[in-house]
N, C-alpha and C positions, 0 to 999 in steps of 0.2 A: 503493500499500500504506499501511497504517497501522503505523508501526514505533515501537518503544520501545527505548531506550538507557538502560542503568543505569550511573552513574558517580557515586560518591558526593560528590565534590568536582570540579565541572566550572569550569575557568577557562581563560584564553587562553594560560597560560605553560607549562604542563607538556607534556612530550613526548607522552604518552598523549592529552593534551587536543587538541594540534595535530593529532594523528592523526585523532581523532573529529571535530574541526571540519571537516577536508577531507573525510572520510566522509560526513557529514551535509549538506555543502554540495553534494556529487554528488547525494546522494538528494533534497535538496530541489529541485534543478534539474530532476530528473526527474519532480517532482510528488508525491512521497510525503509524507504527514503524519509530521512527526517529534516524538515525545514523548522528554523526558529526565526520568529519576527521579533525584533528587539531594538532597542535604542542603544543599549550598552551589553556587552556580553564578555565573557571569558570563553576563547575558542575551545572547541570540542571536536575530537576526531570524528570523522565521518557525519557531521552535522553541517548543513548548509544554513548559513546565518544571512539574514536580510535586514539591512540597515532601515529603522523607522525613524525618521526625523520628527522632533517635537519643537514647540514653541517654548522658550525659556522666559516668557514674559508672564510670570505667574503660574502657580501650579494648577490652576483650574484650566488654563489653555494648554498646558502640557498634557493634561489628561484628554481634552478634547481633540487636540491634534493628533495624539498617538492613535486615538480610535479612528479618526477620519483617514490618517495615512495608512493605517492597518488594513482598513477595509479596502483601500485602493489596490495595496499590495497583494492582498488574497485573490483578488480576482485574476491576476496575472499567474498565479500558481496552479490553479487547477487541481487542488488536492482532493483527496478521497474523504478526508475528515480534518476539521480545523478544531482544535482543542485550545481553549483560552485560560490562562491563570490570571489574567487581568479583566477589569470591567470594560468590555469592548462589545460590539453588536454584530459581529460578523462570523461567529462560530457555531458549529455544531454542538460542541459540548463546553460547558462553562464550569470550571472548578472554583466555587463561591468561598475560597480560602479566607477572605477578608469579611465573610459574613455578611449582614445587612447594615448598610450605612444609615438607613432610616431607623433601625433598632438602636444602634449607638446613639443617635440624637435624641431619641426617646429617653433613654437611659440618663443622658447628660442633662436633659430638660427637668428632670427630677431633683438634681443636685446643684445645678448651676443658678446664679442670680438672674433675675429677670432680664437685665441688658443682655446678658449672654445668650438667653433663649432667643430673643428678638434678632440677634446676630445671626442665628442659625437660618432665618427665613431669608435674609438678604445677602448673605456671603455667597460669592459666585462659586466657590469650589464646592459648598454643600449643594447648591443648586445643581451644578453640573454633575456631580455624583449621583443624586437622586434621580435625575432625568436619564442617566446612563442606567442606573439600576431598573427603573421602571421599563425601559425598552428592552434590554437584555434578558430580563426574567420574562417578558412577554414572547420574545422571538426565539430564544434559544431552545433547540429540541430536547437537550438533556442537561440537567444540572446536578453537579456532584457536590454535596454538601459534606463537610468534614465532621459534622456532630448532628445529633438529633434536635438539639437546640437550634442550630441554624436552618435545619429543614423546616421546623415549626415556624420560624420567624419569617421566612421566605412565604410560606402558605399563608400566614396572618396577614403580612402586609401588602402581598402582591397576588393573592388568590391563584397561585400557580398550582395545577392539579398535582396531587401527591404523587401519581405515577410517572410524572417527569422528573422527580427528584430522587436520586440514589445516595445513601450515605456510605462514604468511605473513610473511615478514620485514617488520620496521618500516621504513617509508619515511622519506626525508629531504628537507627542502626545498632543492633544488639551487641556488636563488637566493639565499636567504637565508645559506647557508653556502657560501661561495666562496673560492678563492685570491684572487681579485680584491679581497675585503676587506682584504688586507694593504696595497694601495696607498692605500685610504682611512683605515685606523685604526691601522695597525701603529706607526708613529713616535709619535702622540699617546698611544696606550695604554701604550707603554713609557716614554715621558717621564713620564707621570703617576704612574709606579710607580718612577721613578727608576732605571730599568734601563739600563745602558750599551750602546752599539751592539755591543760585542764579546762580551757576555753571550748565552749560549744559553738559551732560556725553555723550561722543562719544565712543561706544564700538566696538572694533575689536576682533574677534575670529577665529583662525585658526593656525594650526601648520604647519611648513614650511613657514617661514616668507616671504622668497623670492618669492616663487609661489603665495602666498596670497597677495602680493602687499603692505606689510608693509612700504616699503620705500616710496612709493607714497603717502600713508597716512600721514607719518610724514612730507614729504615735503609740504603737502597741509595745515597743521596746522598753521604755522606762517601767512598765508594768510587769516585766519579767525579771524577777530578782536573780536569775541565775548569771554565772559568769559567761556572758556571750559576746561575740562579735558578729556583726551584720556585714556581708559582702554584696555591694550593690554593682550589678554588672549590666551595661546597656547604655544607650544614647539619651540624653535628656539635659534639662537645666539642672545642673548640680548645685548651683549656687542657692537656689531656691530651698531645696531639700537640705543642704548643709545648714541654712538658717533655721530650719524646723527643728534639726537635731540639736543645734546650739541652744534653741530656747528650751528644749527638754533637759539640756545638760547631758547630753549622751554622744556628743562629738567623737569621743574616744572610742565608742563602741562601734562606729560605722566606718567603713572602708569604701570609697567610690573608686571603681576600677575601669570606668569606661566600657566601650565594646572590647570584646576579646574573642580572638579566632579559636584558640585552644581551650574552649570552655570545658571540656572534659576534665582538665586539670583541677578546676574549680568545684566541680562536682566531687571529685576525689577528696577535696580539702574539707568539704561541708559535711555537717551532720543532719541537716534539715533544709528543705527547700520551701520557701514562702512566696506566695503570689496571689495577693487579694485584689486581683484584677476586676476592674469595673465592667469591662466587656473584651472576651477574647474567644473568638470562634472556636480554636483548639490550640492551646499553647504548646509549641513543640518543646519549649523549655521544660515544662511540667513533665512530659512524658520522658524526656531525656533523663531528668532527675530521678524519676522512678526506675528507669533502666539502670541508672548508676547505683541504685541500692539505696536511695534516700526517701524518707517518708516525705509527704507533700501536704501543705496546706494551701488550699486555693478556694475560690468561690463558686457558686452555682452559675455565674455568669461566664464561666471558662467551660467549653465544651468537652475538655478532658474530665471534668467532674463526674461525667456520665460512666466513666471507667472506674471510677475510685469508690472502693467499698470500705466499710469500718475494718480497721486494722492495716490499711494501706495508706492512709492519710485522713484529713478532715476537710470538710466542705462547709464554708461559711455561706449562710442565707443571705446575709447582709454585708456587702462588699465594703461598707464603711465602719463596720463594728469593730473598732480596735480593742476594745475591752474582751469581746469573744475571741478575736485573734490571739490576744495575749494568753487567754486561758488554754486555748487549743495548742499554742505553742509549748506552755508549761507541761501540759500533758503529754505531749510527743516526746519531750526531752526525757521523760521516764520510760519511753518504750521505743527507742531509736532502733535498736538492732532487729527487733521482731517486726517492726512496721516497715523498715527498710527491706528486709527479706520479702516480705509480702508484696510490697511495691513492685520489687524485681519480677516476681513471679507473674504478676498481672501484665506488666509491660512486655513480657517475653511473648504474649499472645498477639503482639501487633509489630511484627518485624516490618521493616521497610519494604522488603521483597513482596510480602503479602499484599500490601497497599498497592504497589506497582502491578501485580498480577491481576488485582480486582479492577484497576483502572484499565488494563488492556482488554479485559473482558467487556468492559462498558464500550471501549472503543470498537471492538469487533461486532458487538451487538448493534452499534449505531451506524455502522457502514454497510 
């Protein structure tokens, strides 16, 4: 088959990109011709890349022009199936990896001040994303959701027939993320951060600190009386959150590390993973932590929460409740080894290869 994949930025580092790499690897080995339409990419053997130009005068124009120029390029390729990992309107299959923007705005409207709510209605970025969502959910033949939560939100907001939505949970690399990494990297990683043997390490991984719930995490830390250190990994306004930590008097307990490529080293250094996210269709970091043998605490607004049962972690019903988060952290610190072992067992059911095979089955059924 002649297959086209749409991914605005294709590199080897992101979770969605690793997923896509595994997927196209299987498809290449089966003899399919693979095209990727992108604005930026890392070269991949036996893959044909097509440059899609975008406007750099505002993020909303970048989104609009990428969609328009992708539609033009697709017409010339004459592919058997077009699969998009972006909000575009020219695909046969759309993977809704970013969930529903309308749902994200709904959640934000419940916690933001009035002036911010009003800005949602006039911001050209939000308008563009909502228009794209409405069109793509209406036109796309098949939608792949990465959680039941996302599927239900698509049906709720866009009245898409249930039979047009298939759920495929994100897979995880069971070899790269492993409890055995602790033997290789734990001591060196902790020493490099000046973390004592007696300290418990809480790990937060996520870019976009507001959406990922970093404030709730920091607010909970003073209520945990144990000897703890919090590692914060990801992109965001660190000055804002350093100031919050300083007001709490816990600056010495928090280490901001920015974005990290070898993230598995930090899972090895940690004892517990915490992500009180406000909205996350399916957090790759959460299942990577589970695969690494860490208990996890996240929220009902994280699609991964559907996979987590008692003994593998805790689920917060209210993403802003830092008192409950602190309580769950304290409980988990008493059961780290047992809960971490259970988390790994659950994650082993979702290897990256399984997700890729399920995706290929969908492609075959659609062509």
